[in-house]
C-alpha positions, -999 to +999 in steps of 0.1 A: +001+003+000+030+025+001+040+048+033+013+069+050+014+089+078-007+087+111-016+112+139-032+110+169-048+135+198-073+129+225-105+147+223-132+141+249-114+113+263-113+093+234-087+091+206-090+110+174-065+090+143-057+108+113-043+090+085-030+108+054-017+089+023-033+057+030-065+058+008-081+080-016-048+092-032-063+107-063-084+134-046-069+167-041-071+158-003-081+130+019-081+118+055-089+085+067-106+092+101-108+073+131-126+082+163-129+053+185-145+028+164-160+053+143-147+058+107-148+086+083-134+090+051-132+129+043-123+137+010-122+170-017-116+175-049-117+207-071-121+211-110-090+220-133-110+250-145-136+273-134-170+267-144-185+289-172-213+315-163-214+315-128-207+345-102-208+325-071-182+298-052-199+265-066-192+243-034-209+209-025-208+195+005-221+154+014-225+140+046-227+102+029-243+076+055-236+041+048-260+016+065-233-011+071-217+016+093-243+000+116-248-031+104-281-029+087-295-032+053-309-002+038-347-001+040-367-001+005-370-026-024-337-020-037-315-022-005-294+002-016-288+037+001-310+064-016-310+104-013-296+117+015-316+115+048-324+149+067-297+144+093-274+138+064-288+173+049-286+192+082-247+176+086-237+186+053-248+221+061-230+225+094-198+215+075-203+237+047-212+269+064-180+275+085-160+264+056-175+285+026-160+319+042-124+305+042-122+297+004-115+333-019-144+349-025-137+351-062-128+312-067-151+299-092-137+261-094-160+234-085-151+217-052-171+187-036-162+176-002-175+140+007-174+129+042-182+090+041-194+071+072-179+037+072-184+024+110-202+040+139-195+038+175-225+051+196-201+069+221-185+086+189-209+105+167-195+105+131-204+143+128-172+151+147-145+130+122-165+143+093-163+179+104-127+178+112-116+154+083-136+178+056-115+206+074-084+193+074-085+173+038-092+207+025-061+223+044-035+196+029-050+198-002-039+222-030-071+239-030-070+278-018-085+277+016-079+301+046-079+273+073-076+252+090-108+255+111-122+231+139-154+219+155-165+208+187-200+194+203-209+202+237-235+186+256-246+191+290-257+166+317-262+169+353-246+204+354-212+190+335-199+200+299-195+169+277-172+172+247-183+156+216-213+132+238-221+102+219-259+092+211-267+081+245-252+111+261-269+134+238-303+118+244-300+129+280-283+164+275-299+199+280-275+211+251-268+203+220-241+227+210-217+230+176-190+255+172-168+261+148-135+285+151-105+292+134-072+297+155-087+329+162-121+333+163-154+316+162-170+314+128-201+292+130-226+284+160-256+260+157-274+253+190-306+234+202-309+240+242-337+233+272-340+270+278-301+279+285-298+313+298-277+338+278-244+337+300-245+299+304-249+298+262-215+321+262-199+301+288-204+268+266-197+287+231-160+296+247-156+261+263-158+249+224-136+275+208-110+264+235-112+229+223-109+240+191-076+259+194-062+226+205-076+207+175-059+236+151-025+231+170-028+195+162-036+202+125-012+225+121+014+200+126+000+180+100-003+206+073+031+211+079+041+176+071+017+170+047+004+201+031+008+205-007+010+240-023-018+260-031-026+258-067-032+291-087-067+300-101-084+325-124-094+355-107-125+374-110-125+410-106-144+441-120-121+463-137-117+499-123-128+515-154-159+498-152-165+512-117-156+546-124-178+545-153-207+535-129-199+556-104-205+587-135-236+569-144-249+570-104-231+591-080-223+579-048-253+600-032-275+591-060-271+552-050-279+559-016-315+572-028-315+541-047-310+516-018-328+539+010-362+525+008-384+500+029-402+484+001-381+453-013-396+459-050-390+495-052-353+492-043-349+465-069-371+485-098-346+515-086-315+492-093-329+479-125-329+518-136-295+524-129-286+492-152-306+502-178-293+540-176-260+523-177-270+502-208-281+531-226-246+547-223-220+518-226-244+490-242-219+483-270-193+475-244-199+437-245-172+430-219-186+456-194-221+445-199-210+411-193-201+424-157-223+448-149-247+429-126-214+417-105-203+457-107-240+469-093-239+440-067-205+456-053-217+489-057-247+483-039-229+464-011-205+492-006-231+517-002-251+497+022-221+490+044-213+529+043-244+538+055-249+516+085-212+517+096-203+553+092-239+570+094-259+546+112-284+542+087-305+517+077-318+509+041-353+510+055-351+544+077-348+520+108-328+527+141-299+499+146-319+479+174-355+488+158-378+458+147-398+461+119-432+466+120-451+434+139-483+417+134-496+382+144-533+367+139-548+331+146-575+309+129-566+318+091-577+285+078-608+274+092-608+236+089-571+231+102-565+220+137-545+252+144-531+279+123-512+314+127-499+340+108-468+362+121-458+392+097-426+411+107-420+442+078-424+423+047-416+389+058-447+369+065-452+329+076-484+312+079-481+282+102-506+255+102-506+225+129-520+193+125-524+165+150-527+127+148-525+097+166-488+088+177-490+058+152-485+085+125-452+099+138-425+095+113-399+064+113-366+074+110-340+053+094-305+062+102-270+058+121-284+072+156-296+041+176-317+060+198-337+084+172-362+057+156-391+081+151-400+114+155-431+127+170-429+161+162-422+173+128-415+207+116-417+214+077-408+247+062-421+261+026-403+286+006-425+292-030-409+317-055-438+339-053-429+348-018-397+367-034-418+378-069-403+352-089-411+329-115-396+295-105-414+258-106-415+240-075-391+209-074-398+201-036-379+211-003-341+221-010-314+221+018-320+255+027-360+246+034-349+216+052-324+234+073-349+263+083-377+235+092-350+217+113-339+250+130-378+259+139-382+222+153-350+225+174-364+256+188-397+242+197-388+207+208-379+220+244-417+237+251-436+206+238-456+183+263-445+149+268-465+119+249-479+110+283-494+147+287-505+148+252-505+117+233-502+132+196-481+134+168-477+168+157-466+185+122-461+220+118-460+234+082-446+270+078-458+288+043-439+315+033-461+341+019-436+370+018-397+371+023-377+399+030-353+382+055-353+359+086-380+338+075-372+310+097-373+331+128-405+344+118-416+306+112-411+302+150-428+328+159-459+317+139-454+282+147-456+287+187-488+306+180-503+278+158-495+253+185-515+273+211-543+279+188-546+239+182-548+233+217-514+216+222-503+227+260-467+239+250-450+249+284-442+289+271-441+305+239-412+306+217-401+335+196-372+340+175-354+372+158-320+375+135-292+400+143-265+411+115-233+426+116-212+453+095-178+454+102-149+479+095-113+472+092-102+469+129-118+443+153-134+471+172-152+488+143-186+473+141-225+479+138-247+447+155-281+451+136-313+438+153-338+423+129-321+421+095-341+421+063-329+406+032-307+432+019-286+435+051-283+399+051-269+398+015-245+427+022-236+423+056-213+399+073-233+378+098-270+362+102-272+353+140-303+338+145-317+330+183-348+317+199-360+316+230-388+318+257-386+346+283-365+322+305-339+310+278-323+302+245-336+272+229-318+274+197-291+290+178-279+293+139-250+315+131-236+320+097-209+346+091-191+356+056-163+368+071-132+351+089-147+350+123-161+370+154-148+384+185-161+373+215-174+410+222-194+408+189-209+372+197-221+386+232-234+415+215-253+395+193-273+371+219-276+402+244-293+418+215-312+392+202-326+388+239-342+423+239-359+417+206-371+384+214-388+396+244-405+427+227-419+403+203-432+379+230-446+406+251-463+427+227-469+408+200-477+370+202-487+367+240-515+396+228-525+376+201-528+345+220-514+343+256-518+306+264-528+273+248-564+266+244-580+240+268-600+224+242-590+212+207-605+220+174-633+198+167-620+189+134-589+172+155-588+137+163-597+130+200-576+103+214-590+080+246-561+061+261-567+028+283-542+001+297-549-037+292-530-063+303-502-071+277-508-109+278-544-101+265-531-081+232-535-110+211-571-113+222-577-078+211-560-078+175-574-115+170-563-139+140-547-122+115-562-090+127-596-100+124-606-085+158-592-052+156-599-044+119-635-053+134-638-030+157-619-003+138-646-006+110-676-009+135-669+023+153-650+041+123-621+050+150-580+038+149-568+018+175-534+012+182-516-008+208-480-006+222-462-041+236-466-026+273-502-026+267-512+008+263-540+012+239-547+045+220-583+047+205-583+078+181-612+095+160-637+126+158-669+109+169-666+105+207-697+084+213-683+061+187-649+063+203-663+051+235-679+022+225-648+010+209-634+014+241-660-006+261-657-032+235-620-037+245-627-040+278-652-066+272-628-082+252-598-081+279-621-090+309-636-119+324-673-118+325-686-114+361-717-123+375-743-093+375-724-078+346-753-063+323-743-063+285-756-055+250-752-083+225-760-092+190-775-129+181-749-145+159-759-183+163-789-201+173-790-235+185-819-255+198-809-252+233-801-212+233-786-184+216-751-171+215-746-134+217-715-114+206-709-086+230-677-076+212-657-087+181-647-124+193-663-123+226-696-144+226-719-160+256-747-184+255-782-177+267-801-209+272-835-212+259-849-214+297-837-180+303-848-161+273-883-151+280-904-150+311-928-176+296-920-209+284-912-210+246-908-238+226-881-226+201-853-200+203-865-185+169-900-177+183-883-148+202-850-143+189-835-137+154-800-139+141-786-100+140-811-090+169-791-067+197-807-078+231-791-067+268-786-097+290-771-104+323-742-124+334-755-152+357-719-162+365-705-200+359-725-232+365-714-262+379-694-271+346-673-239+349-694-225+320-703-186+319-743-181+312-764-152+302-801-143+310-823-123+290-855-125+310-837-114+343-818-086+328-831-052+349-848-028+319-835+005+336-798-001+338-779+026+346-743+010+358-713+020+342-676+009+339-643+029+341-629+020+310-596+045+308-593+081+304-599+104+277-574+125+266-579+162+250-617+160+246-643+183+253-650+168+286-618+148+295-624+121+325 
C-alpha cells in the first residue's frame, strides 16, 4: 500500500486518529479519520477549470451515511442507500457553513467535499470526524483555503460539560451545541437547548472554542508535514474603469437614494433603472455589460455598508436596534387543527398545525440507534412567489430543510410529553412573503399555531435574527437587530436566536467573514434577547396568551386505556380480524403498544367510547351481575349465542330468554337481534351463562374503561 502517515490526539476522553496517504490518493485531499470505532473517509476535489457563467463559488458538501456502518440493510425495495436523509443534509450544512467563507471570494472552480461514514461507534458521533476531516483534507490539499478550522460539540448532563457527547449522552443532554472556530475567532454556532440562559450559552460557546484551538494546533503539525502548495486560479474582478463609469452614471449620493427604501420591490426597480441607464451609455461594450451585474452588486454592498457603519443609517430608515412593524393573528385556516400568521415587515409566515395519533409519527432510518421515530415534525416551504419570482416547485431544497429543522429544534424543548399529550404533531410553515429571517418568523408563527391548536406547550417561543457590519479593525462594527434581506446579503453575519422569556432554545449563526470576536458574539446574543422579549410580550402573547384548553372540533380525539399485555392477542385477533372489526364497526383508529397501552382515536366521541367498552369486554373476564348488550350471532336448539364484542361471545339458555315458556328460540330471537343480558356467573361445569329475562330494564351501571385525552369533557 505504500507509506502513509498517522497522527493522534485525545478529544473528550477518546482518541482521534488521522491517516494521510493510506486511501483515496487521487483526490486533491483525503483524510481517513478514526474516532473510537467510528470511521469516516473525508475527501475533497476541485475542478481544473472554473465553471463557466457563474458569479458564485460552486461548493458542494455531502455527508454520506452508509447503513453498513451500523450493520443494517438499507430499507426499501432496492436495499441500497438512496437520497440523503434529513440528518445527512443538516450535517452537510453544518460542515459547509463555516468552511465556505474561508475559500477565496472570487474562486469559481467546482469543489466537492465528501464525508463517507463507514463505521459508527455509538460513543463517538460520526459528525465530529466528518467535520474535522473535511476541514483538514481541504487544508492539506492544493485547493486555496484559508484554514484550518475545527469543530467541537458540547453537551450538558447533570450540570457537567460533555465534550463531543455520544448518542446516549445526547439523549440526556440539556444542550446540543456545535461550534466551529479558526485559530483566532468563532466562525459558526449551531445549538438546541432546554432554555439555557444567555450567560451559560456564552460560556458553553467558549468552552468549545478553547477545544477548537487545541485541535487546530494538532492540525497545524499535520499540514506542515503533509500539506500541498496551493494552486493558482483565475481571479474574477471588476475592472476599475467599469467602476468609474458606473460611479459617473450613478454617483454615490444617488446610489444612497436608490437603496434607501423600506420596500424591497421598489429598491429592485431602482437598481434596474441604474442598470438601464448604464446600458444606454455603454451598451456596446460587451465586456462591461457581462460584468455590470457584479459591479452593481459590489456598488450596492459598498453603499449599504458605508451607510450603516459610518452614518448609522439603515436602508429602510430604522434605528440600529429597531424591529420592523409586527403583527400576529390566529385561525386563518378554518378547517385546520391550528393556524397562525406572523408578519415582520415584508416577511410573512403562515403556520398550520395538524394533530394525529402517535402511530403517525415519522419512522427514522439512520445511524442514530436512539432516534427511531419523530413525533414532532416541523416543515418549511419557500415558494418562488414569496419573493416575486417565477420558478417551478421542485420540492424542498437543503435551505428549506435546514430552516424547518431550526424551527423544530427551537420548539421541541417546550412541547408536552407523550404522556401529557399523546399526539403526533406536524407544523408546516408556508412563506407568503420574504424579506429576511423567515426561519425566525416561522418559529413565532408556529408557536402561536401550536397554542391555537390546543397543544399545551409550556411557554411560547420567539425568534429573531441579528446582523453585523464590520470595518477595518476588530472593534469597528455595528450589530443590527432584525435584519432584512438586503442587510443579510451585504452584511457579515446572520445570527439567529430563538427562545422563551427564560432562556435560549436554538441558535444558528452564519458569517461571511473570517470569524467573530467574543464581544460581537456576546453583543449579538444579548441584542437578540431584547428583541425576543419585545416580540413575545408585545405581539405574540397579546394575540394568544396561552394554549387553548380544547382541541379543534376537526382534530382527532384520543382515549387512552391500559390492558394486560398478555391480552393483546385477544384484541388483535387471528390475523388482525378482531381489531379490524372494531376499527370498521366504530370508525376509529386503534393503536396498541407492547406494554398494553391502547390509544383509540377518532372524531366521534360516542363511537370512540363504544370501541373502548368493546375492548374492555374483550380483555375482561365475565362477572356475575355484569350487564352487557350483544348481538345474536348463532341460534341452537338449546339457546342463543350473543356477541358482546368482536370475538367475545356468551350463551343464553332457552329457559333464560323469556319470562314465559317457549318451544323454539326462533319464536323470540332472530339472527342479528341486539339484546341486553345479565351475566349469571359460572354453572357447575364452569361455563359462563347469561339471561335475557333477568336483565333489569333500567340499568345505569357504568364501567371505568380508561381516560379520555384532549376531549371536550375529559375524564
